[in-house]
C-alpha positions in Angstrom: -5.0 36.3 -12.8 -5.3 39.9 -13.8 -2.9 42.1 -11.4 -5.3 44.9 -12.4 -8.0 43.4 -10.5 -5.7 42.8 -7.5 -4.6 46.4 -7.7 -8.2 47.7 -7.7 -9.1 45.5 -4.6 -5.8 47.0 -2.8 -7.0 50.6 -3.8 -10.4 49.8 -2.1 -8.5 48.7 1.1 -6.7 52.0 1.2 -9.8 54.0 0.6 -11.7 52.1 3.4 -8.7 53.1 5.8 -8.8 56.7 4.9 -12.7 56.7 5.6 -11.9 55.2 9.0 -13.1 51.7 8.1 -10.8 48.6 9.2 -10.7 46.3 6.3 -10.0 43.3 8.5 -12.2 44.1 11.5 -13.0 41.8 14.4 -15.8 43.3 16.2 -18.8 42.0 14.6 -21.0 39.6 16.5 -23.0 37.1 14.6 -26.5 36.1 16.0 -27.6 33.4 13.4 -26.3 31.1 10.9 -27.9 30.8 7.4 -29.2 27.4 8.3 -30.8 29.0 11.4 -32.7 31.6 9.3 -34.1 28.8 7.0 -35.2 26.8 10.0 -36.6 29.6 12.0 -38.2 31.6 9.0 -38.4 29.4 6.1 -42.1 28.5 6.7 -43.3 32.0 7.2 -45.0 34.1 4.4 -44.1 37.6 3.4 -46.8 39.3 5.9 -45.6 37.2 8.8 -42.0 38.1 8.2 -43.0 41.7 8.1 -44.9 41.4 11.2 -42.2 39.5 13.0 -39.6 42.1 12.7 -36.9 40.0 14.5 -33.2 41.6 14.0 -30.6 39.2 12.7 -27.0 39.5 12.1 -25.1 37.1 9.9 -21.6 36.7 8.8 -20.0 35.0 5.8 -18.6 35.2 2.1 -20.2 37.1 -0.6 -20.6 34.7 -3.4 -22.7 36.7 -5.8 -24.2 40.0 -6.5 -26.5 41.6 -9.0 -27.7 45.3 -9.0 -31.0 46.5 -10.5 -31.0 50.2 -10.2 -31.1 51.1 -6.5 -31.4 47.6 -5.3 -28.7 44.9 -4.8 -29.1 41.4 -4.1 -26.3 39.3 -2.9 -25.8 35.7 -1.7 -23.9 35.3 1.6 -22.3 31.8 2.4 -21.3 30.6 6.0 -20.4 27.4 7.5 -24.0 26.3 7.3 -25.2 27.1 3.9 -26.4 30.3 2.1 -29.0 33.0 2.1 -29.8 35.8 0.0 -29.2 39.3 1.1 -31.3 42.5 -0.2 -29.8 45.9 0.0 -32.1 48.8 -0.5 -30.4 52.2 -1.3 -33.1 54.4 -0.1 -33.5 52.5 3.1 -29.7 52.1 3.7 -28.7 55.7 3.0 -25.7 56.8 1.0 -22.9 55.7 3.4 -24.1 52.2 3.7 -24.9 52.0 0.1 -21.4 53.1 -0.6 -20.2 50.1 1.4 -22.3 47.8 -0.5 -20.7 49.1 -3.8 -17.3 48.7 -2.5 -17.9 45.0 -1.5 -16.5 42.5 -3.9 -17.4 39.0 -4.7 -15.3 37.0 -2.3 -15.2 39.5 0.5 -16.1 38.4 4.1 -18.9 40.6 5.2 -21.2 41.2 8.1 -25.0 42.0 7.5 -27.6 43.3 10.0 -31.1 43.3 9.0 -34.6 41.8 9.2 -36.2 38.8 7.4 -38.3 39.4 4.3 -39.5 37.6 1.2 -38.8 39.0 -2.5 -41.5 39.2 -5.0 -40.3 35.7 -6.2 -40.9 34.3 -2.7 -37.4 33.8 -1.8 -36.4 34.0 1.9 -34.0 37.0 2.2 -32.4 39.3 4.7 -33.3 42.8 4.3 -30.0 44.8 5.3 -30.2 47.6 7.7 -26.4 47.7 8.0 -23.4 46.1 6.1 -19.6 46.0 6.6 -16.6 44.3 5.0 -14.9 42.4 7.7 -12.2 40.7 5.6 -11.4 42.2 2.2 -10.7 39.5 -0.4 -7.5 40.9 -2.4 -7.8 38.0 -4.8 -10.9 37.6 -7.1 -12.3 34.0 -7.1 -11.5 32.2 -10.3 -14.0 32.3 -13.2 -16.1 29.3 -13.9 -14.5 27.3 -11.2 -17.0 24.7 -11.3 -15.8 23.8 -14.9 -12.1 23.8 -14.0 -10.3 20.7 -15.2 -6.9 21.5 -13.6 -7.3 19.2 -10.5 -3.8 19.8 -9.5 -4.8 23.6 -8.8 -7.7 22.4 -6.8 -5.6 20.1 -4.6 -2.9 23.0 -4.2 -5.4 25.7 -3.4 -7.9 23.6 -1.4 -9.0 26.8 0.3 -10.5 28.2 -2.9 -11.8 24.8 -4.0 -13.7 24.8 -0.7 -15.0 28.3 -1.2 -16.7 27.7 -4.6 -17.4 24.1 -4.7 -20.2 23.1 -2.2 -19.8 19.3 -3.1 -16.1 19.4 -2.0 -17.3 20.6 1.5 -20.1 18.0 1.7 -17.2 15.4 1.1 -15.3 16.5 4.0 -18.4 16.9 6.2 -19.1 13.3 5.5 -15.6 12.3 6.4 -16.0 13.8 9.8 -19.3 11.9 10.2 -17.5 8.7 9.4 -14.9 9.3 11.9 -17.4 10.1 14.5 -19.6 7.1 13.7 -16.6 4.6 14.0 -15.6 6.2 17.5 -19.3 5.9 18.7 -19.4 2.4 17.3 -16.3 1.2 19.2 -16.9 3.1 22.4 -20.4 1.5 22.6 -18.4 -1.8 22.5 -16.2 -0.9 25.3 -13.2 -0.2 23.3 -10.7 2.5 24.7 -9.3 5.1 22.5 -5.5 5.7 22.8 -2.8 7.5 21.2 0.7 6.0 20.5 4.1 7.4 19.2 4.3 9.0 15.7 8.1 8.9 16.1 9.6 5.5 16.7 13.0 4.2 17.1 12.0 0.7 15.5 9.3 0.7 12.9 6.9 -2.1 12.2 3.5 -3.4 11.9 3.4 -3.4 8.0 5.4 -4.1 4.9 6.6 -0.6 3.9 9.5 1.7 3.8 9.7 4.3 6.5 10.4 8.1 6.4 13.7 8.5 8.3 14.4 11.5 10.6 17.0 12.4 13.3 16.5 13.6 16.9 19.4 16.1 17.5 19.3 16.2 21.3 19.7 12.4 21.7 21.7 12.0 18.4 19.5 9.0 17.3 17.7 8.0 14.1 14.0 8.0 14.2 11.2 6.8 12.0 7.8 8.1 11.2 5.6 5.1 12.0 4.2 3.1 9.3 1.6 1.6 11.6 0.9 1.6 15.4 0.2 -2.1 15.5 3.2 -3.0 17.7 2.6 -0.2 20.1 -1.2 -1.1 20.6 -0.5 -4.9 21.1 2.0 -3.9 23.9 -1.1 -2.1 25.6 -3.1 -5.3 25.1 -0.2 -7.1 27.1 -0.7 -4.4 29.7 -4.2 -5.4 30.2 -6.1 -2.9 28.1 -8.0 -5.6 26.3 -10.0 -3.4 23.7 -8.1 -0.5 22.4 -8.2 1.5 19.2 -6.5 4.4 17.6 -7.3 6.8 14.8 -4.5 8.5 13.6 -1.8 9.1 10.8 0.7 6.7 9.4 3.5 7.5 7.0 5.0 5.2 4.2 7.7 6.3 1.8 6.0 4.9 -1.1 4.5 6.0 -4.6 1.4 8.4 -4.9 -1.5 7.3 -6.7 -5.3 7.5 -6.8 -5.3 5.0 -3.9 -2.0 5.9 -2.1 -0.8 9.1 -0.3 2.5 8.8 1.7 0.5 10.4 4.7 -2.6 8.7 5.5 -5.2 8.1 8.3 -6.3 4.6 9.7 -7.9 3.1 12.6 -6.4 0.1 14.1 -8.3 -1.8 16.9 -7.4 -4.8 19.0 -9.8 -7.0 20.8 -8.6 -9.7 23.4 -10.2 -13.1 23.4 -11.4 -12.7 19.9 -10.4 -14.3 16.5 -10.2 -12.8 13.0 -13.6 -14.4 12.3 -15.2 -12.2 15.1 -13.9 -9.2 13.4 -15.3 -10.2 10.1 -18.7 -10.2 11.8 -17.8 -6.8 13.5 -16.8 -5.4 10.2 -20.0 -6.2 8.4 -21.9 -4.6 11.3 -19.8 -1.6 11.2 -19.6 -0.9 7.4 -23.5 -1.8 6.9 -24.7 0.5 9.8 -22.2 3.4 8.5 -23.9 2.9 5.0 -27.3 3.2 6.6 -26.3 6.1 8.9 -25.0 8.2 6.0 -27.2 7.3 3.1 -30.3 5.4 4.7 -29.4 2.2 2.7 -26.7 -0.4 2.4 -26.6 0.2 -1.5 -24.3 2.8 -3.0 -22.6 3.8 -6.1 -18.9 4.0 -6.4 -17.5 5.0 -9.9 -19.1 2.7 -12.4 -20.2 -0.1 -10.0 -23.4 -0.5 -7.9 -22.2 -1.8 -4.4 -24.0 -3.4 -1.7 -22.7 -3.4 2.0 -25.4 -5.6 3.2 -24.2 -8.5 5.3 -22.9 -11.1 4.8 -20.0 -10.3 2.7 -18.5 -12.9 0.4 -15.5 -15.1 1.6 -12.7 -16.0 -0.9 -9.4 -17.9 0.2 -6.3 -16.9 -1.5 -6.0 -20.5 -2.9 -9.6 -20.4 -4.4 -8.8 -16.9 -5.9 -5.6 -18.3 -7.5 -7.5 -21.4 -8.9 -10.6 -19.5 -10.2 -8.7 -16.2 -11.7 -5.0 -17.5 -12.3 -5.7 -21.1 -13.7 -3.6 -22.7 -11.0 -5.6 -25.6 -9.8 -6.2 -25.8 -5.8 -4.0 -29.1 -5.6 -1.2 -27.1 -7.1 -1.2 -24.1 -4.8 2.2 -25.1 -3.4 3.7 -26.0 -6.7 6.4 -23.6 -7.5 6.6 -24.3 -11.2 2.9 -23.9 -11.6 2.9 -20.5 -9.7 5.9 -19.3 -11.8 4.1 -20.1 -15.1 1.0 -18.2 -13.9 3.3 -15.3 -12.8 4.9 -15.0 -16.0 1.7 -15.0 -17.8 0.4 -12.2 -15.5 3.6 -10.1 -15.7 4.5 -10.6 -11.9 8.1 -10.4 -11.5 9.7 -13.2 -9.3 13.2 -14.6 -8.7 14.3 -18.0 -7.5 14.7 -16.4 -4.0 11.1 -15.2 -4.0 9.4 -17.0 -1.0 6.6 -19.1 -1.8 4.1 -17.2 -0.1 5.2 -14.1 -1.8 4.8 -15.8 -5.2 1.4 -17.1 -4.2 0.3 -13.6 -3.3 1.9 -11.8 -6.3 -0.2 -14.2 -8.4 -3.3 -13.6 -6.5 -3.0 -9.8 -6.5 -2.4 -9.6 -10.2 -5.3 -12.0 -11.2 -7.9 -11.1 -8.5 -7.8 -7.8 -7.0 -9.2 -5.9 -9.7 -12.3 -8.2 -9.8 -13.3 -7.9 -6.2 -15.9 -5.3 -6.6 -18.3 -6.3 -4.2 -17.3 -6.6 -0.5 -15.2 -9.6 -0.3 -13.0 -11.1 2.7 -10.0 -12.6 1.3 -8.8 -15.2 3.8 -6.1 -18.0 4.3 -2.9 -15.8 3.6 0.5 -17.4 3.2 2.6 -17.3 6.3 5.6 -15.7 4.5 3.5 -12.5 3.9 2.2 -12.3 7.3 4.9 -12.0 9.9 2.5 -10.9 12.8 -0.3 -13.1 12.4 -1.3 -16.4 14.0 -0.8 -19.8 12.0 -3.8 -21.8 11.1 -4.2 -24.7 13.0 -5.2 -26.9 10.2 -2.6 -25.8 7.7 0.5 -24.0 9.4 1.8 -22.7 6.0 -1.2 -20.2 6.1 -2.4 -17.6 8.9 -5.7 -16.8 10.4 -5.9 -13.5 8.4 -8.3 -11.6 5.9 -8.3 -8.5 3.9 -11.5 -6.8 3.0 -11.7 -5.8 -0.8 -14.4 -3.3 -2.0 -14.4 -1.7 -5.5 -11.3 -3.7 -6.4 -9.2 -2.2 -3.7 -8.1 -3.3 -0.2 -10.0 -1.4 2.7 -9.0 -3.4 5.7 -6.6 -5.9 7.0 -7.1 -8.1 10.0 -5.9 -11.2 11.8 -5.7 -13.4 14.8 -2.5 -12.1 16.4 0.6 -14.2 16.8 1.2 -14.2 20.8 3.8 -16.9 20.9 7.3 -14.9 21.5 9.4 -17.7 20.1 7.4 -18.1 17.0 7.4 -14.3 16.7 11.3 -14.1 17.2 11.6 -16.7 14.3 9.4 -14.7 12.0 11.6 -11.4 12.8 14.6 -13.3 12.1 13.3 -14.4 8.6 12.2 -10.9 8.0 15.8 -9.6 8.9 17.1 -12.3 6.3 14.7 -11.0 3.8 16.1 -7.5 4.3 19.7 -8.7 3.7 18.4 -10.3 0.4 17.1 -7.0 -0.7 13.5 -6.8 0.6 13.6 -3.0 1.9 10.0 -3.4 3.1 10.8 -6.3 5.5 10.3 -5.9 9.3 13.4 -5.2 11.5 14.0 -7.0 14.7 12.1 -5.7 17.7 13.4 -7.2 20.8 11.3 -5.0 23.1 8.1 -6.3 21.5 9.3 -10.0 21.8 9.9 -9.2 25.4 6.5 -7.7 25.7 5.1 -11.1 24.5 7.1 -13.1 26.8 5.1 -11.3 29.7 1.9 -12.9 28.0 -0.6 -11.6 25.5 -4.2 -12.8 25.6 -5.4 -14.4 22.5 -6.3 -11.3 20.5 -7.6 -10.3 17.1 -6.7 -7.0 15.5 -7.9 -5.0 12.5 -6.7 -2.0 10.5 -9.0 0.1 8.1 -7.9 2.8 5.9 -10.2 5.9 6.6 -9.4 7.7 3.4 -10.3 4.6 1.2 -13.4 4.3 3.4 -14.4 7.8 2.7 -13.6 7.5 -1.0 -16.4 4.5 -1.0 -18.9 6.3 1.0 -18.6 9.6 -1.1 -18.2 8.1 -4.5 -14.7 9.5 -5.0 -12.4 7.5 -6.9 -9.0 9.4 -6.0 -7.8 9.5 -2.6 -6.8 13.2 -3.2 -10.4 14.0 -3.1 -10.7 13.1 0.4 -7.6 14.6 1.8 -7.8 18.4 2.5 -4.0 18.9 1.7 -2.7 15.8 -0.5 1.1 15.7 -1.0 2.0 17.6 -4.2 5.3 18.3 -6.0 6.6 21.7 -5.6 4.8 24.3 -7.5 6.7 25.3 -10.4 
């Protein structure tokens, strides 16, 4: 950026102050948004607008300006859209015209005027008064639309939002997604709750936590990796349908699908199974797609997707047989799985639990192929410490993960509510931690105590909001749907 341009703008600020103008005023009152103007006056022709003579006052950012002799046309953007403004020197007078000439692209300005149409028929505000309300000291970047430095866009999201309407639209869609989900669950008698972000014992997912320290209590605390154990305590307490939309934190790598701080929704429904949640999920996602796009068909990257129900079902065993070449009858054959793991580049050790090996082979062979919505079912017990065992095959659990576009979007299961079984699972996780698995669960005695009071049969699910928004806005990087993704320090 040219320091000369910044200096020129600072000189204008000083001149404004010398002339008695506040370059950062806060006494201008807006009467209309740009969307109001288009809605109210968009159907009127030039004669009708001239006869109408309504006074309007709009405020926003000056995004373009071009002068033709004694007339300047500008484009003003506000939260609702954009409108053209016409400044006519002969009608404004020299003082107001001087203000127009002092205004720079990027300034926040207030304009009073009446509606008109130009000779080309464009709806415009004919200015009768103009003020700079916040002087932009830094010029907007040239040709920002063609900028390939995505890191700068993410670091300076405020500039990205100013100049790229499609970016603003993405985040408007995000807001609509969250609102729809809330309305969907509220209509089904779910109760929204909030549970702690700071936890003395973390759990609810296989992940490493962020660690912090509370000085007054002199105790180690963790940023939560999931709200699951807190929400299930509420089910024990009699809140049989609860949900929470909030942040989780996992001390893991950064990629196009992962950010250490992310938003999820978790919801729990008593007297339901994971199969009930499959139907609920199909209804939610199909309805959400129609709400946003008017159809269940959408494009994501290079793929054409359909969110129309029903979604495909695929067991882990069938996926391993179909894509990793391990016959269904050899799903528990360690040698066959190790051979497939070696072929797929999956690292394993003699101490790797069989369920982890099964899932490692499945993930390497199948995940990237699950483009259309697919419920992956029948997970191994070893990788599901909080899930209910399958009655018909106790080495597996009643669980599904939903994959769309080759990435996991949701995780759900019939909840384990047997306190003795849960204790044994936690003890196995503690042993795994001793053997080097730093993502295994710690023991949580209070959660076991809660289960000992009795938790009704329950199903629970988590959905990644960020990935869901990626899917619904055709964004292939999670950073495109986070206002402020985590970045390295700026050099």
